[in-house]
N, C-alpha and C positions, 0 to 999 in steps of 0.2 A: 536564341540570339536576342539581344536586348534592343537592337536597332530595328525600327519599323519603317515602312514606306511612308513618306511624307515628312520625315525628320529632316532637319537641316544639319548637315555634317561639314566638317572641315577636313580636307585632304591633307595628310601629314607627309606623304612620300610621293615620289614620281614627278612627272612633268607638270602636273597640276597642283603642286605643293602650295598650300595656303589658300586654295580656292574653297569658298563656302557655297554649297549647292544643296538642292533637295534630293532625297532618295526617291527614285522612281519605282524601284521594285527590289524585293528581297528574294533571292533565289533559294529554293529548298536545299537543305543540307544533304549533300551526297558524299559519302566517304570522308566526312570531316572537313569538307571544303565549304567555308562560309563566304558567300560572295553577294555583292549588292551592285545595282546599277544606279549611278549618280548622274544627275542632269549636267550635260556639257563636259563630263570627264571621261577620258579614255575613248575618244571618238575615233572611229575607223570608217573607211569607205567600203561599201558593198557594191561591187560592180554588177549592173543589171544588163542582161542580154536583151537585145531587141526582140519584141514579140508583138502580137496583135494588141495585147493589153497595154504594152509600153513600147510604142513604135520607134521612139528615138533611142531607147536604151539609156546608158549613162551611169553615174555614180550616186549612190544613196549614202549619206553620212548618218551614222547611228552610234549610240553609246554601247560599249561593251562592259561586262561586269568587272569589278575590281574586288580585291580581298578586303574583308571587313576590318582586318587588322591595320589597314592603311588609312583609316579614317577615325575621327573622334566626333561625337555628337556635340553640337553647340547647345549649351544650356540656355533656356529661355529666361531664367532669372538673372544669372550673372553675365550672360552674353559672351562666354568664353568656351573654348573647346575643352571638354572634360570627359573622363571615363564615366561609365554608368555602373550602377549597382542595383541590386534588388533587395527589397525590404518587405517584411510582412506588416501590413497595415493593421490598425486597431480592429477592423471588422473581420479580419482573417484573410483578406485578399493579398495579392502581391502587387507592389508598385515599383516603378523605376525611379531611382534617385540619382542626383548629380553627386559625384564623389568629391567635387570641389566645394560646393556650397550647401549640399544636402537638400536641395529643392526637389519637390515632387514633379516628375516628368510624365505621369500617366500610368494607367493600370496595365499590368501584365496578365493577371488572373483575377477574376472576380471571386468574391467570397461565396462559399457554398451556402445554399439556402438550408436552413435547419429543417430536418425531417420532422413531420408531424407525428409525435409519439402518442401512444395510447394505451 
């Protein structure tokens, strides 16, 4: 998955369509399901039972995961929502690139250190 936690994304579908927010976490891929948690998007209430730890009880509002296909990363260079691509850099590592303007958006995989031959 090309989206990382800390990226700014724009929601493309659902109730929060058009919202730009930060990715809080990327959930591990299980059975082809790619999901992310976005700040302030897909909020639900978790009802808390009264206990010694929480004597009043109540409702806790929290974000739930959404599918990664419903968001686009906001490019830092062109400030528009764009798809991401991967490209091999000159030193042999992989970088993320904006499909709209071609700007570099960070590394995916560092270049391997060359083995000391003898």
